TORMAR-608152 format. One record per atom (N, C-alpha, C): residue in three letters; x, y, z. Coordinates in steps of 0.05 Angstrom, whole numbers, plus 5000, padded with zeros to 4 digits. Layout:
ALAXYZ ...
REM end
This chain:
UNK620462404810 UNK619162494835 UNK617262274845 UNK617362224872 UNK615662024884 UNK613462164899 UNK610962084893 UNK608562204906 UNK607461994925 UNK607462054950 UNK606361864970 UNK603361934974 UNK601661794959 UNK598761854960 UNK597561754985 UNK598761544997 UNK597461435021 UNK597961605046 UNK600061775046 UNK600661935069 UNK600062235065 UNK599262305041 UNK598462585036 UNK595562625043 UNK594962775065 UNK592162805073 UNK590562965053 UNK591863115036 UNK590363275016 UNK589863124990 UNK591262894986 UNK591062754961 UNK588762554963 UNK586362654962 UNK583962484964 UNK582162524940 UNK580262334934 UNK578262364914 UNK579362434887 UNK578262654876 UNK579062734849 UNK581962814847 UNK583062944869 UNK585863034869 UNK587762794867 UNK587062584882 UNK588762344882 UNK588862224854 UNK586462214841 UNK586362104814 UNK588062264795 UNK587962534798 UNK589462714780 UNK592462674784 UNK593262654809 UNK596162614815 UNK597162364803 UNK595662154806 UNK596461894796 UNK596561904765 UNK594662034753 UNK594662054724 UNK596962204714 UNK597662434727 UNK600062584719 UNK602662424722 UNK602762274743 UNK605162114748 UNK605561904726 UNK603261764719 UNK603361564698 UNK603961694671 UNK602761934667 UNK603262064641 UNK606162144639 UNK607362244662 UNK610162314661 UNK611962084655 UNK611261854666 UNK612861614661 UNK612561534632 UNK610161564621 UNK609761484593 UNK611261674574 UNK611261934582 UNK612662124564 UNK615662064563 UNK616761984585 UNK619661934585 UNK620361694568 UNK618461514564 UNK618961284548 UNK618061324519 UNK616661554514 UNK615861614486 UNK613261484478 UNK611861354495 UNK609361234488 UNK607461214512 UNK604861184507 UNK602861164528 UNK602860874538 UNK603160854565 UNK603060584576 UNK600260484578 UNK599860224579 UNK597160114582 UNK595760214607 UNK597360254629 UNK596160354654 UNK595160634650 UNK596760814636 UNK595861084631 UNK593261084614 UNK593260924593 UNK590860924576 UNK588460834591 UNK588760644610 UNK586560544626 UNK585460764644 UNK587360904658 UNK586561114676 UNK585261344661 UNK586261414637 UNK585061624621 UNK582261564614 UNK581761304607 UNK578961224600 UNK577161244624 UNK578161164648 UNK576461184672 UNK575761474678 UNK577761654676 UNK577161934681 UNK575162054661 UNK575361974636 UNK573462074616 UNK570661984622 UNK570361724629 UNK567761624636 UNK566661764661 UNK568361824680 UNK567461954705 UNK566362234699 UNK567762384682 UNK566762654675 UNK564262644658 UNK563962444641 UNK561562404625 UNK559162354643 UNK559662184663 UNK557562114682 UNK556662364697 UNK558562534706 UNK557862774720 UNK556162964702 UNK556962984676 UNK555463154657 UNK552663054654 UNK552262784652 UNK549562674649 UNK547862724673 UNK548962694697 UNK547462734722 UNK546663034724 UNK548563214717 UNK547963494717 UNK545663574698 UNK545863464674 UNK543763514654 UNK541063414664 UNK540963174676 UNK538463064686 UNK537363244708 UNK539063344726 UNK538163514748 UNK536963774737 UNK538263894717 UNK537164144705 UNK534464084692 UNK534263854679 UNK531663784666 UNK529563754687 UNK530263634710 UNK528263594731 UNK527363854743 UNK529064064743 UNK528364324753 UNK526664484735 UNK526464414709 UNK524864564690 UNK521864534697 UNK520264744694 UNK517464734701 UNK515964524684 UNK514364354698 UNK512764164684 UNK510364304671 UNK509264194650 UNK507064314636 UNK504564144639 UNK502264284641 UNK499764144644 UNK498164154618 UNK499564184596 UNK498264204570 UNK496763944564 UNK494363974552 UNK492663754545 UNK493163664516 UNK492763414511 UNK493163304484 UNK490563174475 UNK490463094450 UNK488062964439 UNK487262724457 UNK484662714464 UNK483662504480 UNK483562574510 UNK484762794518 UNK484762874546 UNK482163014554 UNK481562994580 UNK479363144592 UNK480463354610 UNK479263594609 UNK480063814627 UNK477663894643 UNK478063934669 UNK475964034687 UNK476964294699 UNK475264494698 UNK475864754709 UNK473764834729 UNK474564974750 UNK472765094770 UNK473465384772 UNK471465554768 UNK471865844768 UNK469965984787 UNK470766224795 UNK468866414806 UNK468266614784 UNK465666654778 UNK464966824755 UNK463167054764 UNK463367274749 UNK461567494752 UNK459867514727 UNK457267514730 UNK455367534707 UNK454267824707 UNK454967964686 UNK454268254684 UNK452468304660 UNK449868314663 UNK448068374640 UNK448768644628 UNK448568654601 UNK449468894587 UNK447169044572 UNK444868924569 UNK442769044551 UNK440369154566 UNK440769264589 UNK438469374604 UNK436969584588 UNK438469744572 UNK437269954557 UNK435369864535 UNK435569604528 UNK433869494507 UNK431369354518 UNK431069344544 UNK428669214555 UNK426169374549 UNK423969224544 UNK421569364537 UNK419969454561 UNK417769584556 UNK415969674577 UNK414069454585 UNK413169454610 UNK410969274619 UNK408469354603 UNK407269164590 UNK404869224575 UNK402669354592 UNK401569564581 UNK399469704596 UNK400469914615 UNK403069934620 UNK404270134638 UNK406570264624 UNK405970474609 UNK408070614593 UNK410270724611 UNK412770664603 UNK415070764617 UNK415970594641 UNK414470374646 UNK415170194667 UNK416769954656 UNK419269934665 UNK420969714655 UNK422769604677 UNK424569434670 UNK426369314690 UNK429169294680 UNK431069284699 UNK433869214693 UNK434668984711 UNK436468814701 UNK437368574716 UNK440168634727 UNK440468574753 UNK443068634766 UNK445168424761 UNK447668474770 UNK449868294767 UNK449668064788 UNK451067854783 UNK451167634802 UNK453967504801 UNK454767404824 UNK457367254827 UNK456666974837 UNK457866774824 UNK457266494830 UNK459466314821 UNK459666074832 UNK461665874823 UNK460765754796 UNK462665654781 UNK462165534755 UNK463965294751 UNK462965084738 UNK464564854732 UNK464364804702 UNK466464734689 UNK466264654661 UNK468064414655 UNK467264274634 UNK468664024625 UNK469364064596 UNK471864014590 UNK472864034562 UNK474063774553 UNK473263684529 UNK474363454516 UNK476063544493 UNK478663464492 UNK480463544471 UNK480263334448 UNK478963414426 UNK478663244403 UNK481363214388 UNK482863434387 UNK485563434377 UNK487263594396 UNK489863634390 UNK491563794407 UNK490564084408 UNK489264174386 UNK488364454384 UNK485364504388 UNK483764294383 UNK480864334383 UNK479664194408 UNK478164354422 UNK476764244446 UNK473864324446 UNK472264174461 UNK469364224464 UNK468764264494 UNK467764494501 UNK467364564529 UNK464364584536 UNK463564454557 UNK460864474567 UNK460964624594 UNK459464844595 UNK459565024618 UNK457064994634 UNK457264964660 UNK454964934678 UNK455265124701 UNK453265304704 UNK453265484728 UNK450365584731 UNK449565644755 UNK446965754760 UNK447265984779 UNK445666194776 UNK445866434792 UNK443166554797 UNK442866694819 UNK440366834825 UNK440667124817 UNK438667214802 UNK438567494792 UNK436067634802 UNK436267894804 UNK434068064812 UNK433368254790 UNK430868264782 UNK429968464762 UNK428868704778 UNK430168934775 UNK429569164790 UNK427969364773 UNK426369524787 UNK424769724772 UNK426469934759 UNK425670014734 UNK426970224719 UNK424870394705 UNK425770604693 UNK423770784681 UNK422170924703 UNK419470924701 UNK417871044721 UNK417870874747 UNK418970634746 UNK419170464769 UNK421970484782 UNK423570664772 UNK426270694783 UNK426170754813 UNK427770604828 UNK427770644857 UNK425870464872 UNK424270304857 UNK422370124870 UNK423769884881 UNK426269824873 UNK427669594884 UNK427069344868 UNK427369114881 UNK426968854868 UNK424068814861 UNK423468734836 UNK420768674828 UNK420368374824 UNK422368244812 UNK422267954807 UNK424967834814 UNK425067614829 UNK427467464834 UNK427267204819 UNK429467124806 UNK429466874791 UNK432266744791 UNK432266484788 UNK434766334784 UNK435066284754 UNK437566304744 UNK438166274716 UNK440166044713 UNK439565864695 UNK441465644688 UNK441865634658 UNK444265734649 UNK444765744620 UNK446965554611 UNK446565294611 UNK448665114601 UNK449565194573 UNK452165204569 UNK453265304544 UNK455365114533 UNK455165054507 UNK457064874494 UNK458665034473 UNK461265034475 UNK462965184456 UNK464965004444 UNK465665064419 UNK467964934406 UNK470365134408 UNK472665024417 UNK474965204423 UNK477265144404 UNK478865354399 UNK481365324386 UNK483565404405 UNK485365224411 UNK487665274429 UNK490165334413 UNK491165574415 UNK493265674397 UNK495965534402 UNK496765484427 UNK499365384432 UNK499165154452 UNK498264914443 UNK497664694461 UNK500064594476 UNK502564644467 UNK504864534481 UNK506364754497 UNK505264994499 UNK506565204513 UNK505665214543 UNK507165364558 UNK506465404586 UNK504065584589 UNK503865784572 UNK501565964571 UNK500065914545 UNK497465834548 UNK495965734525 UNK493365894521 UNK493366094504 UNK490866234498 UNK488966074481 UNK486366134482 UNK484366004466 UNK482066184461 UNK480566124440 UNK477966254434 UNK475866044429 UNK473366124431 UNK471265924427 UNK468666064419 UNK466865904408 UNK464165994400 UNK462265754401 UNK459765814408 UNK457865594410 UNK455065694416 UNK453465514429 UNK450665574434 UNK450065534464 UNK447865654472 UNK446965604500 UNK443865584500 UNK442865454521 UNK439965444525 UNK439565534554 UNK438165764557 UNK437865884583 UNK435165804595 UNK435265704620 UNK432865624634 UNK432565794659 UNK430065884664 UNK429466054687 UNK427665884706 UNK428265894731 UNK426665734750 UNK426465884777 UNK424565794793 UNK423965924819 UNK423566224817 UNK422066304796 UNK421366584793 UNK419366664814 UNK419866904826 UNK418066994847 UNK417667294845 UNK415167384844 UNK414667674845 UNK414867774873 UNK415868014877 UNK416168124904 UNK413568264913 UNK413368324938 UNK411068474948 UNK410968754935 UNK413268854928 UNK413369124914 UNK411869104887 UNK412368894872 UNK410968854847 UNK407968804851 UNK407368644872 UNK404568604878 UNK403068864882 UNK404369044898 UNK403069304903 UNK402869474879 UNK404969474861 UNK404869634837 UNK402769544817 UNK402269284816 UNK400369174797 UNK397569124809 UNK397269174835 UNK394569164847 UNK393768894857 UNK395568714864 UNK394768464875 UNK396968244872 UNK396368014883 UNK398267784882 UNK398967724853 UNK401567724847 UNK402567694819 UNK404267444817 UNK403867294795 UNK405567064789 UNK407367144766 UNK409967074769 UNK411967144748 UNK412966894735 UNK413266904708 UNK414366674693 UNK416066784671 UNK418566684669 UNK420466774648 UNK420766544628 UNK420866614603 UNK420966414581 UNK423866324577 UNK424266054575 UNK426865944567 UNK427466004538 UNK430066024531 UNK430666104504 UNK433466004496 UNK433865974469 UNK436465904458 UNK437966164452 UNK440666144452 UNK442366374445 UNK445066274436 UNK446866464431 UNK449566394422 UNK451566514442 UNK454066424440 UNK456066504458 UNK458866514445 UNK460466704453 UNK463366714445 UNK465066734470 UNK467566654468 UNK469266664492 UNK472166694483 UNK473766784503 UNK476666794500 UNK477866744528 UNK480166614528 UNK481366554554 UNK484166464551 UNK485366394574 UNK488166304574 UNK488566114598 UNK490065904594 UNK490965714614 UNK493965764620 UNK494665784645 UNK497465834653 UNK498365614672 UNK500365464664 UNK501265224679 UNK502265304707 UNK501465144727 UNK502565164754 UNK504164914761 UNK503164674754 UNK504564424758 UNK504064254733 UNK504863994736 UNK504463814713 UNK501563774705 UNK499763794725 UNK496963744720 UNK495163984725 UNK496064174742 UNK494364394749 UNK495164654735 UNK493164824730 UNK493765074717 UNK491765284726 UNK492565534723 UNK490865764728 UNK489265834703 UNK486765904705 UNK485165974682 UNK483866244685 UNK483966404663 UNK482466654661 UNK480666634637 UNK478166714639 UNK476266664618 UNK474166884617 UNK473366964593 UNK471167164590 UNK469367074568 UNK466767104572 UNK464767024552 UNK462767244548 UNK461567234525 UNK459167394519 UNK456967194512 UNK454767204526 UNK452567004521 UNK450067154514 UNK448867074492 UNK446367194483 UNK443967074498 UNK442767224517 UNK440567124533 UNK438267334532 UNK436067254519 UNK433767424517 UNK431367264527 UNK429467404540 UNK427167264550 UNK424767454551 UNK422467334556 UNK419967494560 UNK418767414587 UNK418367614604 UNK417167564630 UNK414167604628 UNK412667404638 UNK409767424638 UNK408867464667 UNK407367684672 UNK406467754699 UNK403467724700 UNK402467544716 UNK399667494718 UNK398567584745 UNK396767784744 UNK395467884768 UNK392467834765 UNK391467634779 UNK388667554775 UNK388167474746 UNK386367604733 UNK385767544705 UNK387367724686 UNK388967904697 UNK390468094680 UNK393267974675 UNK393967964649 UNK396567854641 UNK398168084628 UNK400568124638 UNK402368324627 UNK404968194620 UNK406368304600 UNK408968194593 UNK410968414591 UNK413568334592 UNK415768524588 UNK418168374577 UNK419368494556 UNK421668374543 UNK424168444560 UNK425768234565 UNK428168274582 UNK430568154567 UNK432568324561 UNK435068234549 UNK437268244570 UNK438468014576 UNK440668004594 UNK443368044580 UNK443867874560 UNK446267884543 UNK448767944560 UNK449467774580 UNK451567834599 UNK454367794588 UNK456167944599 UNK459067874598 UNK459567714623 UNK460867484619 UNK461467304642 UNK464467284644 UNK465567404665 UNK468467404670 UNK469067214693 UNK471067044689 UNK471766854710 UNK474666804714 UNK475466724738 UNK478166644744 UNK477966394762 UNK479766204756 UNK479665954772 UNK482065774765 UNK481665524771 UNK483765324767 UNK482765084751 UNK484564954738 UNK483764724721 UNK485664484726 UNK484764254718 UNK486364014721 UNK485963844696 UNK488163724686 UNK488063554662 UNK487963254671 UNK486263104658 UNK486062814663 UNK486862654638 
REM end
C-alpha cells in the first residue's frame, strides 16, 4: 500500500509520523527484521513522548500551591488586628478609704505588629508590639459612673514558640514567654474628680508578667500567609489616685485574652 503523505490533508503532525512509522514497520516485518530507518523513527517517537511527559509533569508542579513556610534563619513579620479583652475584673480591689468602690477595665481593639526569628525549623522567638487605650470604669458602688481613668497600655511580649509542622501548608504553633507592661498618659476624668472631691492625678504601676499563646499560619502564596493567634497575658497593676494631699490606691488585674487575625510575610 502506498500512502501519499504530501497530498493527504489529514496526514499532519503526529498522524503523519504514525503513518510513516506503520509503513516502515510493515516493510520491516515483511523482511523479518527492523530496518535502520524504522529503528531511527521509533527512537524519535519515544523521545517525543518522553518530552511531552516531562513538560506535563513540570506544568502540574507549577500549578501546585507554593508554601510560605519559614526555615532556620528566616525572619517572619506579621500584622494583625487584635481584640484585648480583660478577664479579671472580679478580682480588682476596692479604692482605699471607699468600701465597695472599685473599677473594671473595658475591651480594646488595636493593630499589632510582631517579629519572629526562626532559630530552627521548629523553634521561633516572637516579639510582640502593640499599644491600646483602655478605660477604667466604675464598678461596685460606682457602677454606672462611667469612665474614671483613661490610660494607654504598652505590653511588649517575648515568647518562645514551637512550630509543629514547619513544612506544611497549615502550620499550628504554641508559645510561652514574658511581658513587661507599661502604662502611660494616664488621666483621671471629671467624674472621678467629683467622686473624690477635687482634681485627681492617676498613675498606674508598670509590671512584669507571663504569657502563653497558640496560633496557626495558613499559606496564601510563596511568601504570604494568613495568621490566627490567641494569647493570655498576665497583667496586674496598682493605680495610685492623688487628690490634694490624699492618696488612694486600687489593685487592678487586666489579665487579658488577646485574639488576633492578620497576615504575615517570610523574609
